C-alpha positions as CSV (number, residue, x, y, z in Angstrom):
1,M,53.0,-48.6,7.8
2,A,49.8,-49.8,6.4
3,V,48.1,-48.1,3.5
4,I,44.2,-48.5,3.4
5,F,42.2,-47.7,0.3
6,L,38.5,-47.2,0.8
7,A,35.9,-46.2,-1.7
8,S,34.0,-43.0,-0.6
9,C,30.8,-41.4,-1.5
10,G,32.0,-38.0,-3.1
11,G,33.5,-36.5,-0.1
12,K,30.6,-37.3,2.2
13,K,31.5,-38.3,5.8
14,F,30.2,-40.5,8.5
15,H,30.5,-39.7,12.3
16,V,31.3,-41.8,15.4
17,N,30.8,-40.1,18.8
18,G,29.8,-40.7,22.3
19,N,31.2,-41.3,25.9
20,I,33.3,-44.0,27.5
21,T,33.1,-43.3,31.3
22,E,35.6,-44.6,34.0
23,A,38.5,-44.5,31.4
24,K,40.3,-41.1,32.2
25,D,43.5,-40.8,30.4
26,S,43.0,-44.1,28.5
27,M,43.8,-44.1,24.9
28,L,40.7,-44.9,22.8
29,Y,41.6,-46.1,19.3
30,F,39.4,-46.0,16.2
31,E,40.5,-48.7,13.8
32,N,39.5,-49.9,10.6
33,M,39.0,-53.7,10.3
34,S,40.6,-54.0,6.8
35,L,41.0,-57.4,5.0
36,D,44.6,-57.5,6.1
37,G,43.8,-56.8,9.8
38,P,43.1,-53.9,12.1
39,V,44.5,-50.5,11.0
40,A,44.6,-47.5,13.2
41,I,42.7,-44.5,11.9
42,D,42.6,-42.1,14.8
43,S,42.9,-41.9,18.6
44,V,42.2,-39.8,21.5
45,K,43.3,-39.6,25.2
46,L,40.0,-39.6,27.0
47,S,39.1,-36.8,29.6
48,A,37.1,-37.2,32.6
49,D,33.7,-37.3,30.9
50,G,35.0,-39.8,28.3
51,S,33.8,-37.9,25.3
52,F,35.2,-38.7,21.8
53,S,34.4,-38.1,18.1
54,F,35.8,-39.7,14.8
55,S,34.9,-39.1,11.3
56,G,35.7,-40.8,8.1
57,D,35.0,-40.9,4.3
58,A,31.4,-42.5,3.6
59,P,31.9,-45.9,2.0
60,T,30.0,-47.1,-1.0
61,A,29.8,-50.8,0.7
62,P,29.5,-51.6,4.2
63,E,32.9,-51.1,6.0
64,F,33.9,-52.4,9.6
65,Y,35.6,-50.5,12.3
66,R,36.0,-50.8,15.9
67,L,36.6,-48.6,19.2
68,R,39.4,-50.2,21.4
69,I,40.6,-49.5,24.9
70,A,43.5,-52.2,25.5
71,N,41.7,-55.6,24.9
72,Q,38.1,-54.1,25.2
73,I,36.5,-53.7,21.9
74,I,33.2,-52.2,20.4
75,N,32.6,-53.3,16.7
76,L,30.9,-51.1,14.4
77,S,29.8,-51.1,10.7
78,V,29.3,-48.1,8.6
79,D,27.5,-48.1,5.2
80,S,27.1,-44.5,4.2
81,T,26.8,-41.2,6.2
82,E,25.2,-42.2,9.4
83,T,26.1,-40.7,12.7
84,I,26.8,-43.4,15.3
85,T,26.5,-42.8,18.9
86,V,28.1,-45.1,21.5
87,K,28.1,-44.9,25.4
88,A,30.0,-47.3,27.5
89,S,31.7,-47.8,30.7
90,Y,35.2,-48.9,31.0
91,P,36.5,-51.7,31.8
92,K,33.3,-53.7,30.6
93,M,32.5,-51.5,27.5
94,S,32.7,-54.8,25.3
95,T,29.4,-56.1,26.6
96,G,27.9,-53.1,28.4
97,Y,27.6,-50.5,25.9
98,T,24.7,-48.8,23.9
99,V,24.6,-47.9,20.4
100,S,22.2,-45.7,18.3
101,G,22.1,-44.2,14.8
102,S,22.6,-47.8,13.1
103,E,20.4,-50.8,13.3
104,E,23.3,-52.9,11.8
105,C,25.6,-51.7,14.6
106,A,23.0,-52.8,17.2
107,T,22.7,-56.2,15.4
108,I,26.5,-56.6,15.5
109,K,26.4,-55.8,19.2
110,D,23.9,-58.6,19.7
111,L,26.1,-61.1,17.6
112,A,29.2,-60.1,19.5
113,I,27.6,-60.7,22.8
114,K,26.5,-64.1,21.7
115,Q,30.1,-65.0,20.6
116,I,31.3,-63.8,24.0
117,N,28.9,-66.0,25.8
118,L,29.9,-68.9,23.5
119,Q,33.4,-68.4,24.3
120,S,32.9,-68.4,28.0
121,F,30.8,-71.6,27.9
122,V,33.7,-73.3,25.7
123,I,36.4,-72.1,28.1
124,G,34.1,-73.5,31.1
125,I,33.9,-76.9,29.4
126,E,37.5,-77.0,28.8
127,N,38.5,-76.0,32.2
128,N,36.0,-78.5,34.0
129,P,38.0,-81.3,35.5
130,A,35.0,-83.6,35.8
131,I,34.5,-83.9,32.1
132,G,36.9,-86.1,30.2
133,Y,38.6,-84.8,26.9
134,D,36.3,-86.8,24.6
135,A,33.3,-85.7,26.2
136,A,34.4,-82.1,26.3
137,E,35.2,-82.2,22.8
138,D,32.0,-83.8,21.8
139,T,30.0,-81.2,24.0
140,I,31.8,-78.2,22.6
141,R,31.4,-79.5,18.9
142,K,27.6,-79.8,19.4
143,V,27.3,-76.4,21.1
144,I,29.1,-74.8,18.1
145,E,27.1,-76.4,15.5
146,Q,23.9,-75.4,17.3
147,Y,25.3,-71.8,17.6
148,K,25.9,-71.9,13.6
149,D,22.6,-73.2,12.9
150,F,20.9,-70.5,15.0
151,I,23.1,-67.8,13.4
152,K,22.6,-69.1,9.7
153,R,18.8,-69.3,10.4
154,N,18.3,-65.8,12.2
155,Y,20.9,-63.6,10.6
156,I,22.9,-65.0,7.5
157,Y,20.3,-66.7,5.5
158,K,17.6,-64.3,6.7
159,Q,19.4,-61.1,5.4
160,P,22.6,-62.2,3.8
161,M,23.1,-58.8,2.2
162,K,23.6,-57.0,5.6
163,A,26.8,-56.2,7.3
164,S,25.9,-58.0,10.2
165,S,25.7,-61.3,8.3
166,Y,29.2,-60.6,7.0
167,F,30.4,-59.9,10.5
168,A,29.0,-63.2,11.7
169,L,30.9,-65.3,9.1
170,F,34.2,-64.0,10.6
171,Q,33.4,-64.6,14.3
172,A,36.2,-66.7,16.1
173,L,36.8,-68.5,19.3
174,G,40.3,-67.7,20.0
175,Q,42.2,-68.0,16.7
176,R,39.7,-70.4,15.1
177,L,36.9,-69.4,13.0
178,I,33.4,-70.4,14.1
179,F,32.4,-71.0,10.3
180,N,35.2,-73.0,8.7
181,P,35.0,-72.8,5.0
182,R,38.1,-74.9,4.7
183,E,36.6,-78.0,6.1
184,S,32.8,-77.7,6.1
185,K,30.5,-77.9,3.2
186,E,27.7,-76.4,5.0
187,D,29.9,-73.5,6.1
188,I,30.8,-72.8,2.5
189,K,27.2,-72.3,1.4
190,A,27.0,-69.6,4.4
191,F,30.0,-67.9,2.7
192,A,28.6,-68.4,-0.8
193,A,25.2,-67.0,0.1
194,V,26.7,-63.7,1.6
195,A,29.0,-63.4,-1.4
196,T,26.1,-63.7,-3.9
197,S,24.0,-61.2,-2.1
198,W,27.0,-58.7,-1.9
199,D,27.4,-59.0,-5.5
200,T,24.0,-58.0,-6.1
201,Y,23.9,-55.2,-3.6
202,Y,27.6,-54.0,-3.8
203,P,28.9,-54.9,-7.1
204,G,32.6,-54.9,-7.3
205,S,33.2,-54.4,-3.7
206,L,36.5,-55.8,-2.2
207,R,34.9,-57.7,0.5
208,G,32.3,-59.4,-1.8
209,E,35.1,-60.6,-4.0
210,N,37.0,-61.8,-1.0
211,L,34.0,-63.8,0.1
212,H,33.7,-65.4,-3.4
213,N,37.4,-66.3,-3.3
214,I,37.0,-67.9,0.1
215,A,33.9,-70.0,-0.9
216,I,35.7,-71.0,-4.1
217,E,39.0,-72.1,-2.2
218,G,36.8,-73.7,0.3
219,M,34.9,-75.8,-2.4
220,K,38.3,-77.1,-3.7
221,N,39.5,-78.1,-0.3
222,V,36.2,-80.1,0.5
223,R,36.2,-81.6,-2.8
224,I,39.9,-82.8,-2.4
225,M,39.0,-84.3,1.1
226,Q,35.9,-86.1,-0.2
227,N,38.1,-87.6,-3.1
228,K,40.6,-88.8,-0.6
229,L,37.9,-90.3,1.5
230,A,36.2,-92.1,-1.3
231,E,39.6,-93.4,-2.3
232,S,40.1,-94.8,0.9
233,Q,36.7,-96.6,0.7
234,Q,36.9,-98.2,-2.5
235,G,37.3,-101.7,-1.1
236,I,34.3,-104.0,-1.2
237,D,33.3,-106.2,1.7
238,P,32.9,-109.7,0.3
239,S,30.2,-110.3,2.9
240,K,27.9,-107.8,1.5
241,V,28.0,-109.2,-2.1
242,H,25.0,-111.4,-3.0
243,T,25.0,-113.5,-6.2
244,S,21.9,-114.7,-7.9
245,N,21.2,-116.6,-10.9
246,I,18.1,-114.7,-11.5
247,I,18.0,-111.0,-12.8
248,E,15.2,-108.9,-11.3
249,I,12.8,-106.9,-13.5
250,A,9.5,-105.5,-12.1
251,L,6.9,-104.0,-14.4
252,P,3.1,-103.6,-14.3
253,D,0.9,-106.0,-16.0
254,N,-2.2,-105.4,-18.3
255,H,-4.4,-105.2,-15.2
256,G,-2.0,-102.7,-13.5
257,N,-0.5,-105.2,-11.1
258,M,3.2,-105.1,-10.3
259,R,4.9,-108.3,-11.6
260,R,8.5,-109.3,-10.8
261,L,10.4,-111.6,-12.9
262,T,11.9,-113.5,-9.7
263,D,8.3,-114.2,-8.8
264,L,8.3,-116.6,-11.9
265,A,11.5,-118.8,-10.5
266,G,10.9,-122.3,-11.4
267,K,8.6,-121.7,-14.3
268,A,9.1,-121.7,-18.1
269,V,9.5,-118.0,-19.0
270,L,9.9,-116.2,-22.3
271,L,11.4,-113.1,-21.5
272,D,10.7,-110.8,-24.5
273,F,12.7,-107.4,-24.9
274,H,10.5,-105.6,-27.2
275,V,10.5,-102.2,-29.2
276,F,6.8,-101.4,-29.7
277,A,7.2,-98.6,-32.1
278,S,9.2,-101.1,-34.6
279,E,8.1,-102.3,-37.9
280,G,6.2,-105.6,-37.2
281,S,5.4,-105.2,-33.6
282,T,1.9,-105.8,-34.2
283,Q,2.5,-109.3,-35.8
284,R,5.1,-110.1,-33.2
285,I,2.7,-109.4,-30.2
286,M,0.0,-111.6,-32.1
287,K,2.3,-114.4,-32.3
288,L,3.3,-114.2,-28.6
289,R,-0.4,-114.2,-27.7
290,E,-0.8,-117.5,-29.7
291,L,2.2,-119.1,-27.8
292,Y,0.7,-117.9,-24.6
293,N,-2.7,-119.3,-25.3
294,K,-1.3,-122.5,-26.4
295,Y,1.2,-123.3,-23.8
296,H,0.1,-121.3,-20.6
297,S,-1.8,-124.2,-19.2
298,R,1.4,-126.2,-19.1
299,G,3.3,-123.6,-17.3
300,L,4.5,-120.9,-19.8
301,E,4.7,-117.3,-18.8
302,I,5.6,-114.4,-21.1
303,F,7.6,-111.4,-19.5
304,Q,7.6,-108.4,-21.9
305,V,9.9,-105.5,-21.4
306,S,9.7,-102.3,-23.6
307,L,13.0,-100.5,-24.6
308,D,11.6,-97.9,-26.7
309,L,10.2,-95.3,-24.2
310,L,12.9,-94.1,-21.9
311,M,16.3,-94.4,-23.5
312,P,15.5,-92.7,-26.8
313,E,14.3,-89.8,-24.9
314,I,17.2,-89.5,-22.8
315,D,19.6,-89.9,-26.0
316,E,17.9,-87.1,-27.5
317,L,18.1,-84.9,-24.7
318,L,21.9,-85.5,-24.4
319,K,22.2,-84.8,-28.2
320,L,20.5,-81.4,-27.7
321,G,22.8,-80.5,-24.7
322,V,20.2,-81.2,-22.0
323,T,22.2,-83.0,-19.3
324,S,19.9,-83.2,-16.5
325,V,16.0,-84.4,-15.9
326,L,13.6,-84.3,-13.1
327,L,11.6,-87.7,-12.9
328,F,7.9,-88.1,-11.8
329,G,6.4,-91.3,-11.2
330,L,3.1,-92.7,-12.7
331,P,2.8,-96.0,-10.8
332,A,0.7,-99.0,-12.0
333,S,-1.2,-99.0,-8.8
334,K,-2.1,-96.4,-5.9
335,D,-3.1,-96.9,-2.3
336,E,-4.2,-94.6,0.7
337,V,-0.4,-94.2,1.8
338,G,1.3,-94.1,-1.8
339,S,3.4,-97.2,-0.9
340,S,4.6,-97.8,-4.4
341,A,6.6,-94.4,-4.0
342,W,9.4,-96.3,-2.1
343,D,9.0,-99.7,-4.0
344,E,12.5,-100.8,-4.7
345,H,11.4,-101.7,-8.2
346,G,9.0,-98.7,-8.7
347,V,8.8,-96.9,-11.9
348,V,11.1,-94.2,-10.8
349,Q,13.5,-96.4,-9.2
350,D,13.8,-98.5,-12.3
351,A,14.1,-95.6,-14.5
352,I,16.9,-94.2,-12.5
353,R,18.9,-97.3,-12.6
354,I,18.3,-97.6,-16.5
355,I,19.4,-93.9,-17.0
356,R,22.7,-94.0,-14.7
357,E,23.8,-97.5,-16.2
358,Q,23.1,-96.5,-19.8
359,A,23.6,-92.6,-19.8
360,P,25.9,-92.0,-16.8
361,E,26.5,-88.3,-18.1
362,M,23.0,-87.5,-17.3
363,F,22.3,-86.0,-14.1
364,V,19.1,-87.6,-12.4
365,I,16.8,-85.5,-10.1
366,T,13.8,-87.1,-8.7
367,D,10.6,-85.6,-7.4
368,V,9.6,-86.6,-3.9
369,C,5.9,-86.3,-3.2
370,M,2.9,-88.7,-2.5
371,C,0.3,-87.2,-4.7
372,E,1.0,-89.2,-7.8
373,Y,1.0,-92.3,-5.7
374,T,-1.9,-92.0,-3.4
375,D,-5.3,-93.0,-4.5
376,H,-7.0,-89.8,-2.9
377,G,-4.3,-87.5,-4.7
378,H,-3.2,-85.6,-1.6
379,C,0.3,-85.2,-0.8
380,G,0.6,-87.3,2.3
381,K,-1.2,-89.7,4.8
382,L,-4.7,-88.7,5.6
383,D,-5.9,-88.8,9.4
384,S,-9.5,-90.1,10.2
385,D,-11.0,-86.7,9.4
386,G,-9.5,-86.5,5.9
387,Y,-6.8,-84.1,6.6
388,V,-3.2,-84.7,5.7
389,N,-1.3,-85.5,8.8
390,N,2.1,-83.7,8.4
391,D,4.1,-85.7,10.9
392,A,3.0,-88.9,9.7
393,T,3.7,-88.1,6.0
394,L,7.3,-87.2,6.9
395,E,8.3,-90.7,7.4
396,L,6.7,-91.8,4.1
397,L,8.6,-88.9,2.3
398,C,11.9,-90.2,3.8
399,N,11.3,-93.6,2.7
400,E,10.5,-92.4,-1.0
401,A,13.7,-90.1,-0.9
402,V,16.0,-93.0,0.5
403,S,14.7,-95.4,-2.1
404,H,15.5,-93.0,-4.8
405,A,19.0,-92.4,-3.5
406,K,19.5,-96.1,-3.2
407,A,18.5,-96.4,-6.9
408,G,21.2,-93.9,-7.9
409,A,19.4,-90.5,-7.9
410,Q,21.8,-87.6,-7.8
411,M,19.5,-85.1,-6.2
412,V,16.2,-85.4,-4.7
413,A,13.4,-82.6,-4.9
414,P,10.7,-82.7,-2.1
415,S,7.6,-81.1,-3.5
416,D,5.0,-81.9,-0.9
417,M,5.2,-78.7,1.3
418,M,5.0,-80.5,4.6
419,D,6.5,-78.7,7.5
420,G,9.9,-80.0,8.5
421,R,10.3,-82.2,5.4
422,V,13.7,-81.1,4.5
423,G,15.2,-81.6,7.8
424,A,13.6,-85.0,7.9
425,I,14.9,-86.0,4.4
426,R,18.3,-84.8,5.2
427,K,18.5,-86.8,8.5
428,A,17.2,-89.9,6.7
429,L,19.6,-89.6,3.8
430,D,22.5,-89.0,6.1
431,E,21.6,-92.0,8.3
432,A,21.3,-94.2,5.1
433,G,24.9,-93.2,4.0
434,F,23.8,-90.6,1.3
435,E,25.4,-87.5,3.0
436,R,26.4,-86.3,-0.6
437,I,22.9,-86.5,-2.1
438,P,21.7,-82.7,-2.3
439,I,18.1,-81.6,-1.7
440,M,16.3,-79.3,-4.1
441,S,13.4,-78.0,-2.1
442,Y,10.0,-76.9,-3.4
443,S,10.2,-74.3,-0.7
444,T,7.9,-71.5,-2.3
445,K,5.1,-73.5,-4.0
446,Y,1.9,-71.6,-4.4
447,A,-1.8,-72.9,-4.5
448,S,-1.7,-72.1,-8.2
449,G,-4.3,-72.9,-11.0
450,F,-1.5,-73.4,-13.3
451,Y,-0.9,-77.0,-12.4
452,G,-4.0,-78.4,-14.1
453,P,-2.3,-80.1,-17.2
454,F,0.2,-81.8,-15.3
455,R,-2.4,-83.2,-12.6
456,D,-4.3,-84.6,-15.5
457,A,-1.3,-86.3,-17.2
458,A,-0.2,-87.8,-13.9
459,D,-3.6,-88.6,-12.5
460,S,-2.8,-86.7,-9.3
461,A,-5.7,-84.3,-8.8
462,P,-7.1,-84.5,-5.4
463,A,-9.9,-86.9,-5.3
464,F,-11.7,-84.3,-2.9
465,G,-10.8,-80.8,-1.5
466,D,-7.7,-79.1,-2.6
467,R,-4.1,-78.5,-1.6
468,R,-4.3,-74.9,-0.3
469,A,-4.0,-75.8,3.2
470,Y,-0.3,-76.9,2.8
471,Q,0.4,-74.7,-0.3
472,M,1.0,-71.0,-0.2
473,D,-1.4,-68.0,-0.6
474,P,-0.7,-66.4,-3.9
475,A,-1.2,-63.0,-2.5
476,N,1.6,-63.5,0.2
477,A,5.2,-62.9,-1.0
478,S,6.9,-62.2,2.3
479,E,5.9,-65.7,3.4
480,G,7.6,-67.0,0.1
481,V,10.9,-65.7,1.4
482,R,10.3,-67.1,4.8
483,E,9.7,-70.4,3.7
484,A,12.8,-70.5,1.6
485,C,14.9,-69.3,4.8
486,F,13.3,-72.3,6.7
487,D,14.1,-74.8,4.3
488,I,17.7,-73.5,3.8
489,A,18.1,-73.7,7.8
490,E,17.0,-77.4,7.5
491,G,19.6,-78.3,5.0
492,A,18.3,-77.6,1.6
493,D,20.9,-77.0,-1.3
494,M,18.8,-75.4,-3.6
495,V,15.3,-73.5,-3.1
496,M,12.5,-73.2,-5.7
497,V,9.7,-70.9,-6.5
498,K,6.8,-72.6,-8.3
499,P,5.2,-71.5,-10.6
500,A,7.6,-69.3,-12.3
501,L,6.0,-66.7,-14.5
502,P,3.1,-65.4,-12.1
503,Y,5.8,-65.1,-9.2
504,L,8.7,-63.6,-10.7
505,D,8.6,-61.0,-8.1
506,V,8.9,-63.6,-5.5
507,L,11.7,-65.3,-7.4
508,Y,13.6,-62.1,-7.3
509,R,13.1,-61.6,-3.7
510,V,13.9,-65.1,-2.7
511,K,17.2,-64.9,-4.7
512,S,18.3,-61.4,-3.6
513,E,17.1,-61.7,0.1
514,T,18.6,-65.2,0.6
515,G,21.4,-65.2,-1.9
516,F,20.9,-69.0,-2.3
517,P,21.0,-71.1,-5.3
518,T,17.4,-70.7,-6.7
519,V,15.1,-72.8,-9.0
520,A,12.2,-71.7,-11.0
521,Y,9.6,-74.1,-12.2
522,N,8.0,-73.2,-15.4
523,V,4.8,-75.2,-15.1
524,S,2.5,-77.2,-17.2
525,G,-0.2,-74.4,-17.5
526,E,2.3,-71.9,-18.4
527,Y,3.6,-74.3,-21.1
528,S,0.2,-75.3,-22.2
529,M,-0.9,-71.5,-22.8
530,V,2.2,-70.9,-25.0
531,K,1.4,-74.1,-26.9
532,A,-2.2,-73.4,-27.5
533,A,-1.6,-69.9,-28.5
534,A,1.1,-70.8,-31.1
535,Q,-1.2,-73.6,-32.5
536,N,-3.8,-71.0,-33.0
537,G,-1.2,-68.6,-34.9
538,W,-1.6,-66.0,-32.2
539,I,2.2,-66.0,-31.2
540,D,5.6,-66.6,-32.5
541,E,6.4,-69.7,-30.4
542,K,10.1,-69.7,-30.6
543,R,10.4,-66.0,-29.9
544,V,8.0,-66.2,-26.9
545,V,9.5,-69.3,-25.2
546,L,13.1,-67.7,-25.5
547,E,11.7,-64.4,-24.1
548,L,9.9,-66.0,-21.0
549,L,12.9,-68.3,-20.3
550,T,15.0,-65.1,-20.3
551,S,12.6,-63.3,-18.1
552,I,12.8,-66.3,-15.4
553,K,16.6,-66.0,-15.7
554,R,16.8,-62.4,-15.3
555,A,14.6,-62.5,-12.2
556,G,17.4,-64.7,-10.5
557,A,16.9,-68.2,-11.4
558,D,20.1,-70.2,-11.2
559,M,18.3,-73.3,-12.8
560,I,15.0,-73.2,-14.8
561,I,12.8,-76.5,-14.8
562,T,10.6,-76.3,-18.1
563,Y,8.6,-78.6,-20.5
564,H,10.1,-76.4,-23.2
565,A,13.7,-77.7,-22.6
566,K,14.1,-79.7,-25.7
567,E,12.8,-77.0,-28.1
568,A,14.9,-74.3,-26.3
569,A,17.9,-76.1,-26.6
570,R,17.3,-76.6,-30.4
571,W,16.6,-72.9,-31.0
572,L,19.5,-71.9,-28.9
573,A,21.7,-74.2,-31.1
574,E,20.6,-72.5,-34.3
């Protein structure tokens, strides 16, 4: 005997009724699909007209039931006190029924039919003698992945709080779940998205807790498999090892031209590692200038490297407990396609290597965009009419993202707002061997007036026009949610709302409606306003900063990017 416990809404009832014709004298079972499997709730022997009526206590969170005659099944969902009407004809009631009174039940019907069609296709491939085993398995795998991508994009990530999204997670082919959280990192994301949404909409529900447990257990299993794979690949292929007696350093000279140490091979080079903020720095530079003027005509070159800018900042951040940074590049030179963005020894690439080598505990994220690197200040390659060419820009963004990953970046963050860039970057990273590098997408980036201070600092303001054509309309919140869903479907690991404070409503919607890890960017204009007000004595800076960061977190942010990071860390430690 199975005992089932369902929370109910104060004695209120739901009702399921209808007709199933061509099934006289058949037993129709009404079953609850509990976490432990189907449990019979009620049954009726059908008369000639096939009428039936079942009732139950209204649940406080979506609950799942089914009507069953033999192996013919109709799946239903109930979330309150609705009356659901089902009409069908046996023996094809699983696919030929109609349902009214519940939109979710109608959606579940669509999902069930799609699953049945997928099952039929798979069986057809398996039973086709003209297709070899390997080819059949490859075809089946691709079809299943296409099916999952479609379901995630159109159901799960679109409305993860719905009963239909929960139902989709547990669809199966025979005894095998279509979404397998034990082996697939991407499938775990789907479970986690629904689990997070159910936490918000149905706190404390058993099904929500179960989803969390499944996701966490899946993460452990995937991590174990990845570790085993990494251990098996620790050997180094000697043929791929290159030895050189010249170290490589690339820096801009005083004219802004990129200079590489290897370009000076064969010459007499004074390599000076210098701390410009140190005592006696000025005298040292004057002495080096004297040496250069005296001996340059005889072949002397001086290559000076600053050590006082990057690592002291990183060390200070780590001491304060700030363990992740987002890097932006300000190159020595710019051109129309922003080629320095993927320079192996570009400013960002070199910074990544230094941080990873000297501060391995710091997590390095890199901004992927073209506006800081192009001489026109737009976020991509321009066509002959002066418009950004979306598709041509994707290749450039992929080059930049891969170059960051090669340098050691642990996450890339495309901020350009080109259509399709998340999918393109994901593909490029995977093909380059960086399958484990996550993507934090600037998915919901508005055409805002709050970017001014950053653009001035990075010298990235457009030389003409503006970026409204490829950034989002501030008046359109629904578009922001849709853009986040698009990027999730393309393979993003985190989505972002930018700016933060004027779009807290959008941040809340993106988090609640997608259930996905969500980032908020507290941009330079927001930061500057607080600083200006504090300098004028109008506000208590500490109190205001902590209050605004709390508001961003309260709206749903899992991560906050902010220029207040160091100060906030100090204040929180007090």
